[in-house]
N, C-alpha and C positions, 0 to 999 in steps of 0.2 A: 774567249769567245771562238776564236780563230781555229781551236782543235773542232769544237763543235759544232760551225758551218762548217768545215771543211768533210767533216764524216757528214753532214747532213747533206750536201750536194753529192757527194761522192755515192755516199749511200743506193740516192736515187737514179743519178743519169751514169755509173758508169758503169763501163761493160768491155770485154775486148774480144773480137770474133779471132778466131783458129788458135782458141785453149778448147782443152777437152770441156771446162765447164765454162762457158763464156758470159758468164752473167754473175753469178752467186760468187763466184773464190774472184774476181777482181777484187767485187763490193767489200767482201768482208776482208782482205789483205788491206786495202786504205780504210777502212774502218779502225782496223788492230794499229798501224801505224799512226792512228789520230790517240787512239783509245788508250797506249799504249802508255805513249808519249805522257798524256791528261794525268794516269795516274800515275806515272811516275812522279809528275807534280806535285798531287794530293797526297803520295806517301812521304815526301821530302819535304816539304812545305810546311804540314800541319795546317792547323788555324792560324798561323803566326800572318796577322794583317788578311786574314778570311771575312767576307763583311755575312758568315753565315754560322748559327750552331748545330746544332747534332738532333736531327729529328731520331720520330720514330722512323718513318718512313728510310732515311739514310740508316739506322741503323738495321732495316730490312734487306737493303742490296748489300750490304756488310754478310749479312747471315748470309744472304742467298750467294754468295762471292767463297764463303763457305764451306757452303754443302759441292758447290762447284769443287773444291778440291777435295776434299774427302769424296765423294763419290767417282773423282778421279783415283787417286789412290787406289782404290777397291773395285773397279772396273773389269770387267773381264777385256780391255783391253786399253791397259791406260795410256800406251802411246796413241790411241785414236783419238780417246776422251781427255787429250792435251791437246796436239794438235784440231783435232775433228776432222770426219772426211771428205777427201776433194767435192764431192757435189754441194755441200752446205757449209764446213767449218766450222762442225758450232760445237767447238770443244773447249776445255780450261781458257786458249788463250782469245777468245773470241767474246768469252763474258769476262773475262779481266778488263776489257776492252771498252765493254759497255759500261762498266761499274766506275771505271776512269771516268768517260764521256757522262755518267751520270753527274759527279758530285765538279767537272767540269761548269758543265750548265748550271751547278744549284750557283756556284761562283760569281757563273757573267750572267745570273738574269739576277741576280741578286744586288746589280747595279744599271742605274739609270737607266730607261730607254731603250736596254737588251731586251727587252720582252718583247715588245711591237715588232719588233726588229726581226727575228728568232720567229714570230708567228708568219708572220706575211713570208717568208723566205723559203718556211715548208712549204707554204700555199703554194708560192712562185715555182717553185723546183719542179713541185708535184704538177703543178697546170701543166708545165713543159713535159715533161713526161707525157701526162694526155696526152697534149697536140700531136705527140711521137704518134701515139695508137691510133691518132683520126689519121694521121698519114697512108698508117700500116693497113688499114678499114680502105680509105680508098688506094688501094695499090700502089703506091707512088712512094713505097719503103724505096729506100737506093738499095738497101742490102737487102741480097739473095738467102732465105735462111732457110732453113734444115729443118727438118722434124718437128714440122707447124704443127697445129691443131686446125683442120679443115671439117666443115663442119656443111651438109649439103649447103647446093648452089654456088657452091665454091667459096663460100663466107670463112677466115681465117681468123682466130679470135684472135685479137692482140694481145701483146706482150709487151711494146714500145722496151723501156733499156733495164723492166723487170726477166727477161725469157720466159715468163711463163703466168701464163694466161690470172691465173687465177693470184699470184700473187700481186698484179696491178690490180685487180679488183678488189684486194686487202688496201693497199696503196690510195687507190681513187676514193673508195668509202669513206676510210675516216677521215682525207684530206677534205674534202667534199666536206664532211657531218662540223672540221672544225672551221672551213670557208664562209658556210652559212653562217654562223654564229659570230663567224670575225664583220660579214654583213651587215647582222643586223644589230649587233651590242655596238660595233666597231664609232670611226671615224661620221660623219656623214661628206657629202659629196661624190665627187668621183673614185676618190678611194671605197665606198662602199660598192661603188656598181662596179667598181673589175674585181674586187674580192668578189661579189657575189656569182657576177658572170664565169669567175675560175671554178667556184663551186660548183655552177651549173654543168660549165665543161667537163667535171668528176663525177659526177652523180652519174653524166652519161656517158662514159668512160665506165662507169664499175656495173649499168647494166652491159654495154656492147659486152663486154667481156665473157657473157655468158657462165655467168662464176655465180650460184645462185648459195652461197657461202656469202661472199659481197651482195648480192639482193638484198640477204637477212641484214647486214651491218649497215650497210645503206638504210633500210627500212629505218632499222633501230635511232643509228646514230643522228639523221639527220631531224627524229621526233626528238631525240632527246636536246637537241642542242638549237633546235628554233623554241621549245617550250621554255628553256632556261632564259637565251638570248632573249627572250620580248619582253620576260619579269625581269630582265636584268636593265638598273639605272634606267626606270620610269618611261622603257619603248614601249608599252603597251598605250604612253599618252600621245606618240606620235608614231597611230598603230598603222596608217597607211603606208607610211611607206618601209615600216617594220614589215607587217604582209607582202608589199611588194618584195621585200629584198630577200625576206624569207621563202617564198617562192618562185622566187629567181631558178633556183637551182633542182627543183622537182623538170617546171617549166623549158628548161633547157636542155632537162638530160631528155623529154619526151624529144622536141621539139628535132634534137641528133638520133635517135632512134628510128624518128619519123623518115627523116633524110636518110639515114640508111635504110629503111624497109627492112627490120631483123623482128619485127614482131613474129614471125612464124618459126625465127629460135628459140626469139623468149618462150615461145610459147612449149615447143618443144623439151628447152629440160627442165621448163615446167614439169610437162609431163611425166619426163625420167626421175622427177624426184617423188611421185605419186606412186607412180611404178612399182618403184626398186630397182630400175634394170642403168645398166650404164655402169657411169663412175660411181655412183652410189649403191649400188650393189659391192665393188672393190671396198670403200672404204668400209664398210663395214667389218670385213675381212681383216683390214690392216686394226682396229680397232680390235678384233677378240684376238690377232697375235700381240697388240702393245698390253691389257689385259695380264695375258698366259704370261708376257718378259714379268712383265712387274708380280705374278703370285710366285716365278721360281724365285726375286731376289728380293723379297714385298718392302726392305727398310733403304735401302740405296740404291736400286734399283741393277740395271747391267751396266751405266755409264753415260755419264755424258756425250754423246752425237754417238750411241753405238748400235740405233737401232736395223737401221742397215745392214750391219755387220749377222745382228744375232736373230732379224727377222725369218730366214729362213730354217730357224728352228722351230719357229712355232707358226707359221703359219698353216691357216687349216686347207686340207681342198679343195672349199671350195672356192679359194679366192684361185687359183690355179683352174679351173671350172666357169670360170669368170672371165679369168685374162689368160690364162692357157701357159704365160712366162709373166715377168717383170719384177721387180727387188728395190720397193721404195725404199728410201731413206729416211722417212715422216710419217709417225703415227695420222698426220692429216687430221689431229686433236693436240692445241699443244696442252690442253688439259692431259689425254690420256698419255702423249709425250712423256712430260713430266714423268709422270707415277712410273711407265715405264724405265726413263733412263734415270731417271734421280731416285725413288723410288718414296716413300711415305717422307721421308727426308727433304726432300725437295719441294713433295707440296703442300707439308709446315710451309714451309717458308715462303710459297709461291704464294699460298692464304694470309700469310700474318704481311705482304708485304701489298696487298689485293688490299688486306684490313688497314693497311696505316693509310694506306693512298687511299680511300674511299674517308679515313677522320680528317685527311691534309684536303680535300675536296671539300667536305662540310665546313669544314672550318676558314679556307677560301672565300668559299660563300657565303658565310655569316657577314666575315669583313670584305666583305668586297667591294667598299667606299674605299678600302688600302691598295687594293689592288692598281700595279701600274698601269695594267690597260682592261676598260671594264668589258669586253668581251673574251677576256682568258680565261676565265672558270666554265663559264659554257662551252668554248672553243675545246676546252683541256676534256672536258666530261663528256661529249656529243664527240670524238675521235676516241676516246679511252672505249663510248658504249661499241663503236664501231668495230675498232678491234677487239676485243673480248668476246664481241660473237662473233666475228669471221679465224679467229681462232679457234672453236668448238668445232668447228666444219673442217681445218687445212691450218696450212705451217704462214708463220708471218712473212719467215725469210729475215734477212740481217734487214732492212728498211723497216718493216711493222714491228721490229724488237727494239730498234734505233727510235722511233716515233715512241715507242711506250717508254722507252728511259725516259728521252727529254721531255714529253709532256710530264711523266712524277715527277720532274727536276722544277717544271713549271709552276704545279701547284701544290709543292714541298714547301716555294720559298714565294706564291701567295699566301700561301699559309701559314708562313713564320710573319711574311710581312701583315697580315690581319689584327694577330698577336699584341696585344698593351704590351708597350715595353720594349718590342725588340730592336725597331727602328730600321729594320729589315727593308731597304726599297727605299722608301718614302723620309724623311727627314726625321726628327725626332721632336719631338715637344722642345718648347720655348724653356730655358730654364734648366730641361730635363735629361740629365746626362747620360748615356746608356753606357748596361752594365758591361764591363772591361772581358775581353776574352782567355781564352788561353793564347799564350804569346812565346816567340823560343827565337823571333831576333829582335837586336835593338830598335829601339822606334814600333815595338807592335802595336802599342797600346793608340797612340795615334791613327796607325794603320788603319788595327782594329778600327774603330769609327769611323775615319774616313771614309772605309768602304762601307761602314754599312749609310750613308750620307751618298753615296753613289759613287764617291770618288775612289779613284784608282789608290792602292796601298803604295806605301813609299816599298824602295825595292832594297830589302837590307839583306845580309850575309844568308841567311837561307833560305829565301827565296832563289837569290842567285844561286844558290848551288843548286834546289828544285829547277831552275830554269835548263841550268847544263843538262841533269839530269835526264829530264825530261826530253830533252834532245838527242841527247845520245843513244835513248830507248830509242825514240821516233826513226834516229839512223837505222838500228840495231834491225827493226822490221821492216824497215822500206829494202834492205836489202835481203832476208830473207823472206819476206816477201817477191820482190821481183825474185828471186829465185823460183821457190813454188811456181811462177805464173812462167819462167821461162821453159821448167821442165813438163809443165801444161803443154806448152805451145809444142814440144818435143812428143809428147806423148800422142797430142794429137796429127802430129806429121804420121808417125809409128802406125798409129788407126788407120790414117787414109790408106795409104802404102799396104798396107799386112799382106792383100792378096793378089792385088797387081803386080806389087817392086817388092818381094820382099827382101832382098839385100840393102835397099833405103828404110824398110818397114825397121830392121835389125841396127841399122847404124843409129835412125833417129832415137830409139828408145835404149838402144846404151848412154847416149847420150842422156838421157833421157832422168836415167838411176845412176849416172856421174853427178849431177845435181842436186835431185833427191834422194839419194841411196835409203833413209829411212821412211818412202812411202812405199808398201809392201802390193797396192795397185800399180805399179811401172816396174818391180819387178816380176810378175805376173803377166804384164802387157811384152816385159823382153822373152819369156821363156815362151808365150804364143808368140812372137814374131820369128824366133828359133826354132816352132814346129814349122812355123809356116816355109820358112827354106829350105828345110829338107827336102819338102815336096821339088824344087824347081835344083839341089845341087846334090851332085853323086854320092860325096864321101858326106855320110850322116854322122859317123859315132861320134866325131867332136863336139857336130853339133847336138845333137842327142846330148850328150851330153854337160854343156852349156845349160841347155834348154831346163835339163833337171834344177843346177845346181841354180837358176836363176829362180825356181820354182822352189828348192828349198828354202829362198832367200825369206822368200814372201810367206812362204810359212813360220819363217822363224819369228819375224816382223806380226805376223795378225794369226797365231795358231786355232783362234775361232772363228775363223772366215773360211768357210765354204768349199768355196772357190778357189780358194789358194790349194788347196787339197787336191782337186780336179785338175788344174793344169799338173800340179806333179804325179797326176795317176797317168795322166793324157803323157807326159813327157818322157814317164816309165816305162807308160805302156810300148810308146813304138818302140824301144829298145827290145822290149820281149819278142814283140814285131820282127823287131832284126835279128833277132836268135838266141838275145844274152836273157840264158835261162837264171839269170844268178838275182837279177830283180823280181823276180815271181811274187814272190812274195809281199814285197814290198808295192807293186801294183795292187795289190787285191788288196793291202791292210790302205792305201792313198783311199781308192776306191768308196772301200766300208768305212773312214771317216769324213768323208766327204758326205755318204747319207748321211752316217747320224746327225752328221748338223746339220744338215736339210733333206730331214726324214719324209718330207712332201713333194721332193723337185722330182717331177717325171723325167727332166732332160737329162738329169746325174743318174736315177735310177736305168735310162734305156740304155747310154751308155754303158754301166757300169757291167750290164748284162749280154750290151754286144760286143763287149771289149771279152770276156769272160769265155762266149761261143764260139767268139772268133780263135782262142789261142784251145781251143780244144775242153774248157771246164763244164759242163750242163751243169754237172750238179751244184754250179757258182751262181749258173745263169739262171738256169730256170727258176728258184724259189724270190730272186729279184726280180725277176720280168711277171713274176705273178704278183712281187706285191705292187708292181707300177699299175698292173689291171687291175688290180684291186680297188689302189684308188682310182684310176679313172681310166673306167670299163666302155671309155665311151670317147675315148680318141687312139689315132689309126694308127699312129704314130707308136704310143705303147704295144696293141697288139703285134704290129709289124715286128716288135724285140720279142716279143713270147712267142710268135713263131720261130723267126732265128734261130732262137735258145730251141725250142722244140727238134730242129731241121739236127739243131749241133748234137742233140740225144740223141737223133737216129727216129725221131717219132712224126714222119713224113706225113701219114695221113692228119695229127693232129696240128700239123703246120700248116697242110691248106687247109683246112676247115681252120683256124684261125687268120690266118690272111683272109679269106674271102669277106669272112667278119669284119677285118678289119678295113675293107675296102670300101664297106658298107656305114664305115664309120667318120668323124667328124679329120680332119688334116688342115694343119694350118700353110702347108706350103705343098702346093703340085707335082713338086718335080717328087717329095716324097713316098707319094702317093702314085706315082708313076711307076714309080723304084720298086715299090710291091708288088705293084703286078708285075715286070717281070719276074721278079722271084716267085711267085706264084704258076706263070707259064713254068719256071723251069724246076717246078717240081713238080708240076702235070705232067712233065717232058719224059718217055719212057726213057730208061738210061741210056740204052745204046745213043741215044740221042742228043741226050748233055755234054757240053763241053769237054 
């Protein structure tokens, strides 16, 4: 239970300011430590002295892990699929850790007294996260966060310890559903009312995140949990209390929302849903890109956590017309994300997991008289309903994924307890010896029987070896994770110093790549820091060579990532601008490869066209600029790039006309528009007046 409890608490509350990714990455590293240790324990110990039998859901989890191994091996970037992208670390190692925690939970929950404690721990930890969200809404957060989502009137969408309002909404909706079921069908007295108050708090937080997916998840989750809880163990015979507790969550949510005075923002977000504007329009483009990525590799997908890498290849022009820039790392639907990254193989195994989970829930519901907690089945099904709905419109994050895994283990254990003759969780009938299980150490028969009665199994030789192996694996994962977090902190410092103190940025980026030399993002940042350093250092040649070397290292680590080829093109382009004609072909090739991997990337097209224009190669610049204009005819930046290419080709009249058109178009930065005005003035001046 220690592995499970620690992972649950870390996944909800752990974050580290000062990293590139301050919330999800630390949580994932902590979950990996616990989960990989638990997986080693299960793998070495087997079923010796363990209180469970293999069920369909257990086999589905193993099948999912097998698909993760296969799709990682066949990924467009096996290294990224193994370790995961820095922003969410959704790779094979994380999947293995979640599988380990599932089996650890299956063992832990099968022993008496563990289920109720696990349910209350989920609710209590989530309630603490919800309280922090209320502190943020009140403007009393002691940490001054950057990059927060601010709505009209200065309202900051709360994100608490999750780092993202949508992820907070997923957690709040799922645990509010779980909490209301615990309150209605669980113990009477103060404990029931505390559960109801926690559920009300979390329901309010789900609404205050302004996450539309969380609203839908909360509605279905609460409805499912309340209906099942009211029917559970005759609660309909004490309906006044049941109805009072059931109404506590919606009532508490209404009171908090009224006190926060955000009804107008709730209405605004609802109107965005109907109009199809804002983030909803972007989400549709994510889904289109995910389907396109799946169609290219339908059986195994692009590879676990490879969505961010391949998204530029499949993004639509409409996406940039909505957002202009941006690079999502998730398809904003766990179903389409699975299809894009694991293909049909992953989707079929996920369906098998869902079917096995539904069968376990039905079995547990029919035999709920044997359940260790009367509220277990309503709470589990209500939370799963919320997660299923929220996942259809967004990511679950490591916290939501862990909740899904642990609730699956809870229902599998409850289903086993409900089957006659298993003896799991409850005492076996008098005079009926439970069947023997697989054993691998001395005393295994007594250990398995004792564990099924809720007793701790004896510590035989195999279990001692399993504990040693688990400790060793957890320590290795801890050292690895701590090193990755140190590298992230150094990279964050490099990013902060990039423009205002390039020497310190280079020092920090060099330290980051020394800690994590297998991360292509850090090598790309090192190349960028070196390029900035050339702006304040007279000696360019050596620095440009180092920048090109760092960029080549990034390309070697992740050749399918367009950004790596783009930074290589910049480094080589700077060398060409310094007079090195030997890199001319390599510059054009690097730009061309970047554009091939990101054909709709307007900024890459602009940069490619501008470099070719300045290098005196209008025959290359003009087609690239015209392609950009064909994709984004209403963007001033794109039209200005075409004007520069036309000027490079000696087409001054065409360049002036294009610049006038550009000044009437849409611009992201006023400074760039001002530059275009100066360029127009320069073209309009007579030759004698030009400097």
